[in-house]
Biopython code that builds the backbone (N, CA, C, O; Angstrom):
import numpy as np
from Bio.PDB.StructureBuilder import StructureBuilder

atoms = [
    (1, "PHE", "N", (153.036, 49.099, -55.089)),
    (1, "PHE", "CA", (152.011, 49.000, -55.968)),
    (1, "PHE", "C", (151.992, 48.011, -57.253)),
    (1, "PHE", "O", (150.903, 47.739, -57.758)),
    (2, "ASN", "N", (153.064, 47.527, -57.730)),
    (2, "ASN", "CA", (153.256, 46.235, -58.276)),
    (2, "ASN", "C", (152.954, 44.738, -57.850)),
    (2, "ASN", "O", (152.579, 43.791, -58.541)),
    (3, "SER", "N", (153.236, 44.820, -56.488)),
    (3, "SER", "CA", (152.843, 43.635, -55.491)),
    (3, "SER", "C", (151.350, 43.689, -55.696)),
    (3, "SER", "O", (150.961, 42.593, -56.100)),
    (4, "PHE", "N", (150.514, 44.434, -55.586)),
    (4, "PHE", "CA", (149.072, 44.119, -55.403)),
    (4, "PHE", "C", (148.991, 43.663, -56.934)),
    (4, "PHE", "O", (148.250, 42.687, -57.050)),
    (5, "GLU", "N", (149.427, 44.002, -57.878)),
    (5, "GLU", "CA", (148.956, 43.778, -59.167)),
    (5, "GLU", "C", (149.139, 41.886, -59.202)),
    (5, "GLU", "O", (148.393, 41.025, -59.668)),
    (6, "ILE", "N", (150.523, 41.787, -58.459)),
    (6, "ILE", "CA", (150.875, 40.179, -58.435)),
    (6, "ILE", "C", (149.574, 39.364, -57.576)),
    (6, "ILE", "O", (148.874, 38.414, -57.928)),
    (7, "VAL", "N", (149.582, 39.790, -56.909)),
    (7, "VAL", "CA", (148.359, 39.319, -55.509)),
    (7, "VAL", "C", (146.912, 39.167, -56.166)),
    (7, "VAL", "O", (146.148, 38.208, -56.273)),
    (8, "LEU", "N", (146.856, 40.362, -56.521)),
    (8, "LEU", "CA", (145.218, 40.387, -57.154)),
    (8, "LEU", "C", (145.054, 39.459, -58.503)),
    (8, "LEU", "O", (144.034, 38.849, -58.822)),
    (9, "LYS", "N", (146.328, 39.500, -59.234)),
    (9, "LYS", "CA", (146.199, 38.319, -60.323)),
    (9, "LYS", "C", (146.160, 36.960, -60.177)),
    (9, "LYS", "O", (145.441, 36.239, -60.870)),
    (10, "ASN", "N", (147.055, 36.480, -59.123)),
    (10, "ASN", "CA", (147.555, 35.261, -58.831)),
    (10, "ASN", "C", (146.782, 34.475, -58.056)),
    (10, "ASN", "O", (146.562, 33.278, -58.240)),
    (11, "LEU", "N", (146.307, 35.264, -57.050)),
    (11, "LEU", "CA", (145.221, 34.953, -55.777)),
    (11, "LEU", "C", (144.025, 35.523, -55.681)),
    (11, "LEU", "O", (143.368, 35.194, -54.693)),
    (12, "GLY", "N", (143.360, 36.593, -56.725)),
    (12, "GLY", "CA", (142.210, 36.863, -56.612)),
    (12, "GLY", "C", (141.063, 36.118, -56.365)),
    (12, "GLY", "O", (140.052, 36.569, -55.825)),
    (13, "HIS", "N", (141.214, 34.986, -56.754)),
    (13, "HIS", "CA", (140.026, 33.998, -56.359)),
    (13, "HIS", "C", (139.861, 33.294, -55.040)),
    (13, "HIS", "O", (138.833, 32.744, -54.643)),
    (14, "LEU", "N", (141.132, 33.398, -54.352)),
    (14, "LEU", "CA", (141.168, 32.805, -53.199)),
    (14, "LEU", "C", (140.996, 34.016, -51.908)),
    (14, "LEU", "O", (140.694, 33.681, -50.762)),
    (15, "ILE", "N", (141.210, 35.261, -52.261)),
    (15, "ILE", "CA", (141.056, 36.242, -51.479)),
    (15, "ILE", "C", (139.618, 37.018, -51.153)),
    (15, "ILE", "O", (139.577, 38.000, -50.412)),
    (16, "ASN", "N", (138.796, 36.622, -51.608)),
    (16, "ASN", "CA", (137.360, 37.199, -51.517)),
    (16, "ASN", "C", (137.325, 37.698, -49.855)),
    (16, "ASN", "O", (137.267, 38.894, -49.568)),
    (17, "GLN", "N", (137.358, 36.853, -49.041)),
    (17, "GLN", "CA", (137.383, 37.526, -47.626)),
    (17, "GLN", "C", (137.974, 38.524, -47.135)),
    (17, "GLN", "O", (137.479, 39.327, -46.343)),
    (18, "TYR", "N", (139.553, 38.540, -47.767)),
    (18, "TYR", "CA", (140.104, 40.206, -47.666)),
    (18, "TYR", "C", (140.055, 41.168, -48.440)),
    (18, "TYR", "O", (140.888, 42.065, -48.313)),
    (19, "LEU", "N", (139.203, 41.226, -49.307)),
    (19, "LEU", "CA", (139.186, 42.222, -50.177)),
    (19, "LEU", "C", (139.037, 43.746, -49.755)),
    (19, "LEU", "O", (139.780, 44.640, -50.160)),
    (20, "PRO", "N", (137.851, 43.931, -48.783)),
    (20, "PRO", "CA", (137.970, 45.063, -47.979)),
    (20, "PRO", "C", (139.252, 45.567, -47.534)),
    (20, "PRO", "O", (139.555, 46.722, -47.836)),
    (21, "GLU", "N", (140.086, 44.811, -46.817)),
    (21, "GLU", "CA", (141.737, 45.042, -46.311)),
    (21, "GLU", "C", (142.080, 45.553, -47.550)),
    (21, "GLU", "O", (142.015, 46.776, -47.678)),
    (22, "ILE", "N", (142.460, 44.824, -48.568)),
    (22, "ILE", "CA", (143.430, 45.153, -49.689)),
    (22, "ILE", "C", (143.010, 46.619, -50.367)),
    (22, "ILE", "O", (143.791, 47.528, -50.650)),
    (23, "LEU", "N", (141.706, 46.602, -50.530)),
    (23, "LEU", "CA", (141.302, 47.887, -50.940)),
    (23, "LEU", "C", (141.767, 49.234, -49.869)),
    (23, "LEU", "O", (142.418, 50.258, -50.076)),
    (24, "GLN", "N", (141.223, 48.784, -48.894)),
    (24, "GLN", "CA", (141.707, 49.975, -48.098)),
    (24, "GLN", "C", (143.356, 50.247, -48.059)),
    (24, "GLN", "O", (143.899, 51.349, -47.969)),
    (25, "ILE", "N", (143.886, 49.178, -48.135)),
    (25, "ILE", "CA", (145.342, 49.337, -48.115)),
    (25, "ILE", "C", (145.717, 50.118, -49.405)),
    (25, "ILE", "O", (146.387, 51.121, -49.158)),
    (26, "LEU", "N", (145.460, 49.915, -50.673)),
    (26, "LEU", "CA", (145.319, 50.339, -51.770)),
    (26, "LEU", "C", (144.962, 51.865, -51.562)),
    (26, "LEU", "O", (145.796, 52.767, -51.643)),
    (27, "LEU", "N", (144.143, 51.974, -51.392)),
    (27, "LEU", "CA", (143.448, 53.712, -51.201)),
    (27, "LEU", "C", (144.133, 54.413, -50.160)),
    (27, "LEU", "O", (144.075, 55.643, -50.174)),
    (28, "CYS", "N", (144.881, 53.727, -49.108)),
    (28, "CYS", "CA", (145.615, 54.489, -48.335)),
    (28, "CYS", "C", (147.112, 54.786, -48.753)),
    (28, "CYS", "O", (147.633, 55.888, -48.580)),
    (29, "MET", "N", (147.674, 53.835, -49.247)),
    (29, "MET", "CA", (148.760, 54.360, -50.277)),
    (29, "MET", "C", (148.588, 55.580, -51.505)),
    (29, "MET", "O", (149.381, 56.506, -51.676)),
    (30, "THR", "N", (147.162, 55.283, -52.415)),
    (30, "THR", "CA", (147.158, 56.167, -53.222)),
    (30, "THR", "C", (147.043, 57.520, -52.503)),
    (30, "THR", "O", (147.741, 58.471, -52.855)),
    (31, "ALA", "N", (146.084, 57.609, -51.407)),
    (31, "ALA", "CA", (145.657, 58.897, -50.804)),
    (31, "ALA", "C", (147.119, 59.753, -50.641)),
    (31, "ALA", "O", (147.566, 60.728, -51.245)),
    (32, "THR", "N", (147.631, 58.935, -49.560)),
    (32, "THR", "CA", (148.854, 59.349, -49.209)),
    (32, "THR", "C", (149.827, 60.183, -50.232)),
    (32, "THR", "O", (150.256, 61.311, -49.990)),
    (33, "VAL", "N", (150.157, 59.259, -51.682)),
    (33, "VAL", "CA", (151.149, 60.013, -52.600)),
    (33, "VAL", "C", (150.491, 61.169, -52.783)),
    (33, "VAL", "O", (151.104, 62.231, -52.683)),
    (34, "SER", "N", (148.772, 61.128, -53.161)),
    (34, "SER", "CA", (148.153, 62.274, -53.719)),
    (34, "SER", "C", (148.298, 63.520, -52.764)),
    (34, "SER", "O", (148.489, 64.695, -53.076)),
    (35, "TYR", "N", (148.186, 63.073, -51.781)),
    (35, "TYR", "CA", (148.264, 64.268, -50.331)),
    (35, "TYR", "C", (149.592, 64.840, -50.641)),
    (35, "TYR", "O", (149.578, 66.037, -50.928)),
    (36, "ILE", "N", (150.951, 64.129, -50.645)),
    (36, "ILE", "CA", (152.266, 64.803, -50.656)),
    (36, "ILE", "C", (152.193, 65.589, -52.190)),
    (36, "ILE", "O", (152.606, 66.740, -52.335)),
    (37, "LEU", "N", (151.687, 64.898, -53.138)),
    (37, "LEU", "CA", (151.847, 65.902, -54.210)),
    (37, "LEU", "C", (151.250, 67.427, -54.356)),
    (37, "LEU", "O", (151.680, 68.429, -54.926)),
    (38, "GLN", "N", (150.083, 67.158, -53.595)),
    (38, "GLN", "CA", (149.493, 68.347, -53.581)),
    (38, "GLN", "C", (150.264, 69.562, -52.712)),
    (38, "GLN", "O", (149.855, 70.723, -52.732)),
    (39, "GLN", "N", (151.389, 69.144, -51.982)),
    (39, "GLN", "CA", (152.236, 70.160, -51.376)),
    (39, "GLN", "C", (153.610, 70.118, -52.018)),
    (39, "GLN", "O", (154.725, 70.010, -51.507)),
    (40, "ARG", "N", (153.287, 70.215, -53.069)),
    (40, "ARG", "CA", (154.664, 70.018, -54.279)),
    (40, "ARG", "C", (155.949, 71.152, -53.822)),
    (40, "ARG", "O", (157.116, 70.924, -54.142)),
    (41, "GLU", "N", (155.549, 72.374, -53.045)),
    (41, "GLU", "CA", (156.539, 73.249, -52.964)),
    (41, "GLU", "C", (157.616, 72.728, -51.486)),
    (41, "GLU", "O", (158.770, 73.143, -51.378)),
    (42, "LYS", "N", (157.123, 72.002, -50.701)),
    (42, "LYS", "CA", (157.677, 71.313, -49.667)),
    (42, "LYS", "C", (158.518, 69.945, -50.582)),
    (42, "LYS", "O", (158.570, 68.945, -49.865)),
    (43, "ILE", "N", (158.904, 69.813, -51.424)),
    (43, "ILE", "CA", (159.133, 68.317, -51.985)),
    (43, "ILE", "C", (160.148, 68.583, -52.865)),
    (43, "ILE", "O", (159.868, 69.330, -53.803)),
    (44, "GLN", "N", (161.300, 68.134, -52.784)),
    (44, "GLN", "CA", (162.640, 68.154, -53.635)),
    (44, "GLN", "C", (162.058, 67.909, -55.033)),
    (44, "GLN", "O", (161.235, 66.994, -54.994)),
    (45, "LEU", "N", (162.269, 68.574, -56.579)),
    (45, "LEU", "CA", (162.105, 68.472, -57.570)),
    (45, "LEU", "C", (162.402, 67.093, -57.880)),
    (45, "LEU", "O", (161.733, 66.665, -58.821)),
    (46, "ARG", "N", (163.146, 66.336, -57.403)),
    (46, "ARG", "CA", (163.537, 65.113, -58.041)),
    (46, "ARG", "C", (162.762, 63.757, -57.264)),
    (46, "ARG", "O", (163.140, 62.586, -57.258)),
    (47, "PHE", "N", (161.440, 64.416, -56.563)),
    (47, "PHE", "CA", (160.858, 63.156, -56.042)),
    (47, "PHE", "C", (159.493, 63.441, -56.715)),
    (47, "PHE", "O", (158.601, 62.750, -56.224)),
    (48, "ILE", "N", (159.155, 64.126, -57.536)),
    (48, "ILE", "CA", (158.239, 64.746, -58.090)),
    (48, "ILE", "C", (157.725, 63.434, -59.276)),
    (48, "ILE", "O", (156.767, 62.665, -59.197)),
    (49, "ASN", "N", (158.600, 63.541, -60.160)),
    (49, "ASN", "CA", (157.920, 62.127, -61.270)),
    (49, "ASN", "C", (157.672, 61.049, -60.522)),
    (49, "ASN", "O", (156.555, 60.532, -60.531)),
    (50, "PRO", "N", (158.935, 60.454, -59.595)),
    (50, "PRO", "CA", (158.565, 58.893, -59.049)),
    (50, "PRO", "C", (157.237, 58.850, -58.253)),
    (50, "PRO", "O", (156.426, 57.926, -58.316)),
    (51, "LEU", "N", (157.083, 60.285, -57.282)),
    (51, "LEU", "CA", (155.335, 60.459, -57.146)),
    (51, "LEU", "C", (154.348, 59.999, -57.803)),
    (51, "LEU", "O", (153.519, 59.102, -57.650)),
    (52, "LYS", "N", (154.651, 60.990, -58.769)),
    (52, "LYS", "CA", (153.347, 61.042, -59.968)),
    (52, "LYS", "C", (153.019, 59.661, -60.478)),
    (52, "LYS", "O", (151.915, 59.166, -60.705)),
    (53, "ASN", "N", (154.482, 59.044, -60.634)),
    (53, "ASN", "CA", (154.170, 57.414, -61.075)),
    (53, "ASN", "C", (153.634, 56.474, -60.108)),
    (53, "ASN", "O", (152.916, 55.519, -60.401)),
    (54, "LEU", "N", (154.002, 56.777, -58.990)),
    (54, "LEU", "CA", (153.278, 56.001, -57.974)),
    (54, "LEU", "C", (151.697, 56.319, -57.622)),
    (54, "LEU", "O", (150.826, 55.574, -57.173)),
    (55, "ARG", "N", (151.662, 57.656, -57.982)),
    (55, "ARG", "CA", (149.699, 58.098, -58.356)),
    (55, "ARG", "C", (149.128, 57.190, -59.079)),
    (55, "ARG", "O", (148.192, 56.452, -58.773)),
    (56, "ARG", "N", (149.983, 57.290, -60.495)),
    (56, "ARG", "CA", (149.222, 56.752, -61.499)),
    (56, "ARG", "C", (149.043, 55.366, -61.199)),
    (56, "ARG", "O", (147.941, 54.828, -61.092)),
    (57, "LEU", "N", (150.299, 54.722, -61.049)),
    (57, "LEU", "CA", (150.050, 53.057, -60.091)),
    (57, "LEU", "C", (148.908, 52.745, -59.535)),
    (57, "LEU", "O", (148.175, 51.796, -59.812)),
    (58, "GLY", "N", (148.732, 53.787, -58.528)),
    (58, "GLY", "CA", (147.527, 53.495, -57.381)),
    (58, "GLY", "C", (146.167, 53.688, -57.960)),
    (58, "GLY", "O", (145.285, 52.978, -57.478)),
    (59, "ILE", "N", (145.852, 54.484, -58.863)),
    (59, "ILE", "CA", (144.929, 54.855, -59.551)),
    (59, "ILE", "C", (144.509, 53.597, -60.297)),
    (59, "ILE", "O", (143.422, 53.021, -60.249)),
    (60, "LYS", "N", (145.688, 53.267, -61.056)),
    (60, "LYS", "CA", (145.499, 52.025, -62.186)),
    (60, "LYS", "C", (145.086, 50.567, -61.277)),
    (60, "LYS", "O", (144.277, 49.675, -61.532)),
    (61, "ARG", "N", (145.767, 50.713, -60.440)),
    (61, "ARG", "CA", (145.510, 49.190, -59.553)),
    (61, "ARG", "C", (143.952, 49.413, -58.803)),
    (61, "ARG", "O", (143.257, 48.397, -58.788)),
    (62, "VAL", "N", (143.418, 50.531, -58.247)),
    (62, "VAL", "CA", (142.194, 50.827, -57.956)),
    (62, "VAL", "C", (141.258, 50.456, -59.350)),
    (62, "VAL", "O", (140.368, 49.609, -59.268)),
    (63, "ALA", "N", (141.536, 51.142, -60.587)),
    (63, "ALA", "CA", (140.573, 50.450, -61.604)),
    (63, "ALA", "C", (140.378, 49.030, -61.603)),
    (63, "ALA", "O", (139.320, 48.431, -61.410)),
    (64, "GLU", "N", (141.828, 48.427, -61.905)),
    (64, "GLU", "CA", (142.022, 46.893, -62.007)),
    (64, "GLU", "C", (141.054, 46.486, -60.874)),
    (64, "GLU", "O", (140.083, 45.810, -61.216)),
    (65, "PHE", "N", (141.176, 46.774, -59.713)),
    (65, "PHE", "CA", (140.528, 46.239, -58.501)),
    (65, "PHE", "C", (138.762, 46.104, -58.878)),
    (65, "PHE", "O", (138.145, 45.044, -58.772)),
    (66, "PHE", "N", (138.207, 47.288, -59.284)),
    (66, "PHE", "CA", (137.224, 47.278, -59.620)),
    (66, "PHE", "C", (136.777, 46.475, -61.145)),
    (66, "PHE", "O", (135.708, 46.020, -61.550)),
    (67, "ALA", "N", (137.618, 46.525, -61.508)),
    (67, "ALA", "CA", (137.294, 45.533, -62.954)),
    (67, "ALA", "C", (137.210, 44.157, -62.335)),
    (67, "ALA", "O", (136.140, 43.549, -62.365)),
    (68, "ASP", "N", (138.215, 43.672, -61.813)),
    (68, "ASP", "CA", (138.495, 42.309, -61.696)),
    (68, "ASP", "C", (137.270, 41.763, -60.366)),
    (68, "ASP", "O", (136.762, 40.643, -60.407)),
    (69, "PHE", "N", (136.999, 42.638, -59.413)),
    (69, "PHE", "CA", (136.058, 42.294, -58.685)),
    (69, "PHE", "C", (134.585, 43.195, -58.495)),
    (69, "PHE", "O", (134.144, 43.828, -57.535)),
    (70, "GLU", "N", (134.068, 42.946, -59.831)),
    (70, "GLU", "CA", (132.833, 43.896, -60.000)),
    (70, "GLU", "C", (131.579, 43.015, -59.081)),
    (70, "GLU", "O", (130.477, 43.486, -58.801)),
    (71, "SER", "N", (131.869, 42.204, -58.865)),
    (71, "SER", "CA", (130.634, 41.264, -58.129)),
    (71, "SER", "C", (130.579, 41.608, -56.407)),
    (71, "SER", "O", (129.690, 41.426, -55.575)),
    (72, "HIS", "N", (131.873, 42.152, -56.314)),
    (72, "HIS", "CA", (132.085, 42.757, -54.680)),
    (72, "HIS", "C", (131.235, 43.542, -54.138)),
    (72, "HIS", "O", (131.264, 44.707, -54.534)),
    (73, "SER", "N", (130.276, 43.190, -53.135)),
    (73, "SER", "CA", (129.334, 44.307, -52.594)),
    (73, "SER", "C", (130.046, 45.206, -51.923)),
    (73, "SER", "O", (130.437, 45.000, -50.774)),
    (74, "TYR", "N", (130.357, 46.657, -52.807)),
    (74, "TYR", "CA", (130.984, 47.470, -51.991)),
    (74, "TYR", "C", (130.366, 48.399, -51.066)),
    (74, "TYR", "O", (129.525, 49.183, -51.506)),
    (75, "THR", "N", (130.635, 48.407, -50.012)),
    (75, "THR", "CA", (130.259, 49.519, -48.999)),
    (75, "THR", "C", (130.090, 50.666, -49.237)),
    (75, "THR", "O", (130.770, 50.992, -50.210)),
    (76, "PHE", "N", (129.248, 51.842, -48.648)),
    (76, "PHE", "CA", (128.903, 53.031, -48.757)),
    (76, "PHE", "C", (130.659, 53.825, -48.257)),
    (76, "PHE", "O", (131.095, 54.826, -48.825)),
    (77, "GLU", "N", (131.278, 53.220, -47.320)),
    (77, "GLU", "CA", (131.984, 53.654, -46.662)),
    (77, "GLU", "C", (133.275, 53.388, -47.893)),
    (77, "GLU", "O", (133.978, 54.326, -48.268)),
    (78, "GLU", "N", (133.408, 52.252, -48.320)),
    (78, "GLU", "CA", (134.491, 52.124, -49.491)),
    (78, "GLU", "C", (134.128, 52.674, -50.918)),
    (78, "GLU", "O", (135.046, 52.666, -51.738)),
    (79, "ILE", "N", (133.105, 53.073, -51.251)),
    (79, "ILE", "CA", (133.053, 54.164, -52.118)),
    (79, "ILE", "C", (133.298, 55.450, -51.806)),
    (79, "ILE", "O", (133.798, 56.274, -52.572)),
    (80, "ASN", "N", (132.991, 55.622, -50.804)),
    (80, "ASN", "CA", (133.294, 56.828, -50.115)),
    (80, "ASN", "C", (135.028, 57.439, -50.071)),
    (80, "ASN", "O", (135.479, 58.506, -50.488)),
    (81, "ALA", "N", (135.617, 56.454, -49.493)),
    (81, "ALA", "CA", (137.062, 56.405, -49.545)),
    (81, "ALA", "C", (137.647, 56.351, -50.746)),
    (81, "ALA", "O", (138.802, 56.774, -50.798)),
    (82, "VAL", "N", (137.019, 55.829, -52.002)),
    (82, "VAL", "CA", (137.636, 55.917, -53.286)),
    (82, "VAL", "C", (137.759, 57.360, -54.095)),
    (82, "VAL", "O", (138.666, 57.738, -54.835)),
    (83, "PHE", "N", (136.492, 58.064, -53.687)),
    (83, "PHE", "CA", (136.432, 59.321, -53.608)),
    (83, "PHE", "C", (137.354, 60.340, -53.330)),
    (83, "PHE", "O", (137.819, 61.187, -54.092)),
    (84, "HIS", "N", (137.611, 60.093, -51.814)),
    (84, "HIS", "CA", (138.553, 60.873, -51.328)),
    (84, "HIS", "C", (139.990, 60.523, -51.816)),
    (84, "HIS", "O", (140.845, 61.408, -51.819)),
    (85, "ALA", "N", (140.245, 59.417, -52.176)),
    (85, "ALA", "CA", (141.774, 59.003, -52.476)),
    (85, "ALA", "C", (142.124, 58.730, -53.769)),
    (85, "ALA", "O", (143.272, 58.396, -54.064)),
    (86, "VAL", "N", (141.007, 58.871, -54.780)),
    (86, "VAL", "CA", (141.274, 58.685, -56.024)),
    (86, "VAL", "C", (140.395, 59.907, -57.339)),
    (86, "VAL", "O", (140.940, 60.427, -58.313)),
    (87, "VAL", "N", (138.940, 60.056, -56.893)),
    (87, "VAL", "CA", (138.592, 61.062, -57.881)),
    (87, "VAL", "C", (138.544, 62.375, -57.615)),
    (87, "VAL", "O", (138.609, 63.207, -58.520)),
    (88, "TRP", "N", (138.407, 62.748, -56.150)),
    (88, "TRP", "CA", (138.555, 64.588, -55.890)),
    (88, "TRP", "C", (139.915, 64.981, -56.121)),
    (88, "TRP", "O", (140.134, 66.145, -56.455)),
    (89, "PRO", "N", (140.969, 64.067, -55.972)),
    (89, "PRO", "CA", (142.373, 64.850, -56.105)),
    (89, "PRO", "C", (142.633, 64.989, -57.388)),
    (89, "PRO", "O", (143.291, 65.983, -57.693)),
    (90, "GLN", "N", (142.106, 63.848, -58.717)),
    (90, "GLN", "CA", (141.843, 64.173, -59.840)),
    (90, "GLN", "C", (141.138, 64.827, -60.705)),
    (90, "GLN", "O", (141.472, 65.061, -61.866)),
    (91, "ILE", "N", (140.003, 65.189, -60.098)),
    (91, "ILE", "CA", (138.952, 65.811, -60.983)),
    (91, "ILE", "C", (139.262, 67.351, -61.027)),
    (91, "ILE", "O", (138.344, 67.933, -61.606)),
    (92, "GLY", "N", (140.028, 68.008, -60.700)),
    (92, "GLY", "CA", (140.406, 69.280, -61.501)),
    (92, "GLY", "C", (140.851, 69.365, -62.365)),
    (92, "GLY", "O", (140.549, 70.400, -62.960)),
    (93, "ARG", "N", (141.956, 68.333, -63.168)),
    (93, "ARG", "CA", (142.724, 68.555, -63.714)),
    (93, "ARG", "C", (142.333, 67.558, -64.707)),
    (93, "ARG", "O", (143.170, 67.244, -65.553)),
    (94, "LEU", "N", (141.262, 67.057, -64.721)),
    (94, "LEU", "CA", (140.325, 66.053, -65.996)),
    (94, "LEU", "C", (140.235, 66.730, -67.012)),
    (94, "LEU", "O", (140.663, 66.130, -67.998)),
    (95, "ALA", "N", (139.780, 67.949, -67.252)),
    (95, "ALA", "CA", (139.573, 68.593, -68.441)),
    (95, "ALA", "C", (141.023, 68.937, -69.280)),
    (95, "ALA", "O", (141.027, 69.010, -70.509)),
    (96, "ALA", "N", (142.110, 69.115, -68.553)),
    (96, "ALA", "CA", (143.066, 69.533, -69.096)),
    (96, "ALA", "C", (143.982, 68.164, -69.575)),
    (96, "ALA", "O", (144.531, 68.024, -70.668)),
    (97, "GLU", "N", (143.983, 67.259, -68.503)),
    (97, "GLU", "CA", (144.368, 65.851, -69.051)),
    (97, "GLU", "C", (144.154, 64.680, -70.011)),
    (97, "GLU", "O", (144.896, 63.778, -70.398)),
    (98, "SER", "N", (142.570, 65.088, -70.322)),
    (98, "SER", "CA", (142.019, 64.257, -70.718)),
    (98, "SER", "C", (141.628, 64.993, -72.372)),
    (98, "SER", "O", (140.731, 64.556, -73.093)),
    (99, "GLN", "N", (142.270, 65.837, -72.624)),
    (99, "GLN", "CA", (141.981, 66.193, -74.138)),
    (99, "GLN", "C", (142.368, 65.239, -75.286)),
    (99, "GLN", "O", (141.700, 65.253, -76.320)),
    (100, "TYR", "N", (143.268, 64.531, -75.165)),
    (100, "TYR", "CA", (143.796, 63.561, -76.239)),
    (100, "TYR", "C", (144.098, 62.259, -76.249)),
    (100, "TYR", "O", (144.644, 61.765, -77.236)),
    (101, "SER", "N", (143.747, 61.435, -75.018)),
    (101, "SER", "CA", (143.555, 60.396, -74.591)),
    (101, "SER", "C", (143.130, 60.186, -73.042)),
    (101, "SER", "O", (143.760, 60.633, -72.083)),
    (102, "PRO", "N", (141.779, 59.317, -72.973)),
    (102, "PRO", "CA", (141.535, 59.204, -71.519)),
    (102, "PRO", "C", (142.351, 58.853, -70.388)),
    (102, "PRO", "O", (143.016, 57.828, -70.536)),
    (103, "THR", "N", (142.472, 59.532, -69.163)),
    (103, "THR", "CA", (142.866, 59.324, -68.439)),
    (103, "THR", "C", (142.669, 58.280, -67.347)),
    (103, "THR", "O", (141.552, 57.780, -67.485)),
    (104, "LEU", "N", (143.426, 57.686, -66.161)),
    (104, "LEU", "CA", (142.896, 56.619, -65.706)),
    (104, "LEU", "C", (141.581, 57.202, -64.954)),
    (104, "LEU", "O", (140.481, 56.675, -65.122)),
    (105, "LEU", "N", (141.768, 58.297, -64.134)),
    (105, "LEU", "CA", (139.892, 58.237, -63.746)),
    (105, "LEU", "C", (139.249, 58.036, -64.571)),
    (105, "LEU", "O", (138.479, 57.142, -64.222)),
    (106, "LEU", "N", (139.013, 58.413, -65.796)),
    (106, "LEU", "CA", (138.178, 58.614, -67.114)),
    (106, "LEU", "C", (137.758, 56.970, -67.085)),
    (106, "LEU", "O", (136.609, 56.553, -66.938)),
    (107, "LYS", "N", (139.258, 55.952, -67.303)),
    (107, "LYS", "CA", (138.831, 54.496, -67.103)),
    (107, "LYS", "C", (138.012, 54.170, -66.011)),
    (107, "LYS", "O", (136.936, 53.606, -66.212)),
    (108, "LEU", "N", (138.359, 54.431, -64.971)),
    (108, "LEU", "CA", (137.816, 53.819, -63.657)),
    (108, "LEU", "C", (136.297, 54.330, -63.681)),
    (108, "LEU", "O", (135.444, 53.538, -63.280)),
    (109, "ILE", "N", (135.874, 55.683, -64.153)),
    (109, "ILE", "CA", (134.627, 56.035, -64.394)),
    (109, "ILE", "C", (133.719, 54.686, -65.205)),
    (109, "ILE", "O", (132.695, 54.067, -64.917)),
    (110, "HIS", "N", (134.726, 54.633, -66.369)),
    (110, "HIS", "CA", (134.137, 53.751, -67.773)),
    (110, "HIS", "C", (133.797, 52.472, -66.876)),
    (110, "HIS", "O", (132.611, 52.150, -66.805)),
    (111, "ILE", "N", (134.739, 51.730, -66.194)),
    (111, "ILE", "CA", (134.595, 50.514, -65.434)),
    (111, "ILE", "C", (133.315, 50.671, -64.452)),
    (111, "ILE", "O", (132.481, 49.765, -64.455)),
    (112, "TRP", "N", (133.160, 51.663, -63.713)),
    (112, "TRP", "CA", (131.909, 51.570, -62.915)),
    (112, "TRP", "C", (130.557, 51.747, -63.971)),
    (112, "TRP", "O", (129.649, 50.918, -63.910)),
    (113, "ALA", "N", (130.505, 52.759, -64.827)),
    (113, "ALA", "CA", (129.479, 52.545, -65.748)),
    (113, "ALA", "C", (129.235, 51.244, -66.789)),
    (113, "ALA", "O", (128.127, 51.175, -67.320)),
    (114, "LYS", "N", (130.024, 50.431, -67.032)),
    (114, "LYS", "CA", (130.058, 49.098, -67.622)),
    (114, "LYS", "C", (129.573, 47.977, -66.221)),
    (114, "LYS", "O", (129.115, 46.850, -66.415)),
    (115, "ASN", "N", (129.700, 48.322, -65.437)),
    (115, "ASN", "CA", (129.352, 47.119, -64.241)),
    (115, "ASN", "C", (128.083, 47.838, -63.352)),
    (115, "ASN", "O", (127.795, 47.290, -62.288)),
    (116, "ALA", "N", (127.474, 48.805, -63.678)),
    (116, "ALA", "CA", (126.606, 49.324, -63.030)),
    (116, "ALA", "C", (125.212, 48.434, -63.450)),
    (116, "ALA", "O", (124.124, 48.718, -62.949)),
]
sb = StructureBuilder()
sb.init_structure("model")
sb.init_model(0)
sb.init_chain("A")
sb.init_seg("    ")
for serial, (resi, resn, name, xyz) in enumerate(atoms, 1):
    if name == "N":
        sb.init_residue(resn, " ", resi, " ")
    sb.init_atom(name, np.array(xyz, "f"), 0.0, 1.0, " ", f" {name:<3s}", serial, name[0])
structure = sb.get_structure()
């Protein structure tokens, strides 16, 4: 996920034609990590925290993607994929996790609201 940050920050203005593919890769990675974490009983304990960190980084990169490329015309399929990969897996924990500070999901929703 850190490679995405470097690519988007340094080459963002040059990769407009590849934005759908980059978003798709980012969402696939985030969705995969979220899916794995939903099956915690099958995961060794030592892998839980690194996977949580990967999920956090994935959601953070998705939020940065929407903040950096607000003028991109997102398709229905792309928005639907964001909801399946990022929003729905996190929505159940929103009330418990956002009591003291905004979660990355709330930050993503805030970015959407600002760009609307």
